[in-house]
C-alpha positions in Angstrom: -0.1 0.1 -0.1 1.1 3.2 -0.8 1.5 6.8 0.9 -1.1 8.4 -0.8 -3.8 5.0 -0.2 -2.5 4.9 3.4 -3.2 8.7 4.0 -6.7 8.3 2.0 -7.8 4.9 4.5 -6.4 7.4 7.6 -8.4 10.3 6.8 -11.2 8.6 5.8 -11.1 7.0 9.2 -10.4 10.3 11.1 -13.7 11.5 9.5 -16.3 9.0 10.7 -14.6 9.0 14.2 -15.3 12.9 13.8 -18.7 12.1 12.7 -19.7 9.7 15.1 -18.2 11.9 18.2 -20.6 14.4 17.1 -23.8 12.8 17.0 -24.4 12.7 20.9 -23.9 16.4 21.6 -26.6 16.8 18.5 -28.8 14.8 19.7 -28.6 16.5 23.0 -28.8 19.8 21.2 -32.1 18.8 19.4 -33.3 17.2 22.5 -32.9 20.1 25.0 -35.9 22.2 23.4 -38.0 18.7 23.5 -37.2 19.2 27.2 -38.0 22.6 27.4 -41.6 22.1 25.8 -42.5 19.6 28.3 -41.5 22.2 31.1 -39.2 20.3 32.8 -36.2 23.1 32.4 -36.1 26.7 32.1 -35.2 27.9 28.9 -32.1 30.7 29.3 -30.1 27.5 30.9 -31.0 25.1 27.8 -30.4 28.4 25.5 -26.6 28.6 26.7 -25.9 25.3 27.3 -26.9 22.7 25.1 -28.2 24.6 21.8 -24.6 25.6 22.1 -23.2 22.3 22.1 -25.2 21.3 19.2 -24.0 24.6 17.2 -20.5 22.8 18.1 -21.6 19.4 16.7 -23.2 20.6 13.6 -19.5 21.6 12.5 -18.2 18.9 14.1 -20.4 16.8 11.8 -20.0 19.0 8.4 -15.8 18.6 9.4 -16.1 15.3 9.3 -18.4 14.8 6.4 -15.8 16.9 4.6 -12.7 14.6 5.8 -14.4 11.4 4.2 -15.5 13.2 0.9 -12.1 14.9 0.3 -9.7 12.5 1.4 -8.5 11.5 -1.5 -7.6 15.1 -2.7 -6.3 15.9 0.6 -4.3 12.8 0.8 -3.1 14.0 -3.3 -2.3 17.1 -2.0 0.0 16.2 0.8 1.8 13.4 -1.4 1.8 15.4 -4.7 5.3 14.3 -5.1 4.8 10.5 -4.8 4.6 8.7 -8.1 0.9 7.2 -8.9 
């Protein structure tokens, strides 16, 4: 296996890991307004904590998907001097 191929696989694995780490925070951030709707918490507490975590999780999910989709181009950029 050449360096470009290995880098491509490792970048895809890293992207999937980043996406998987974002899922719990995203679920909590989406579920927080439901807790507020049921009257179990105050809106200001939910707004400052869980929803800000959900925004960060969305950004993390986008970065992870970018790594998965563009892994081949990233590997080619980093190893452009290597013979294909």
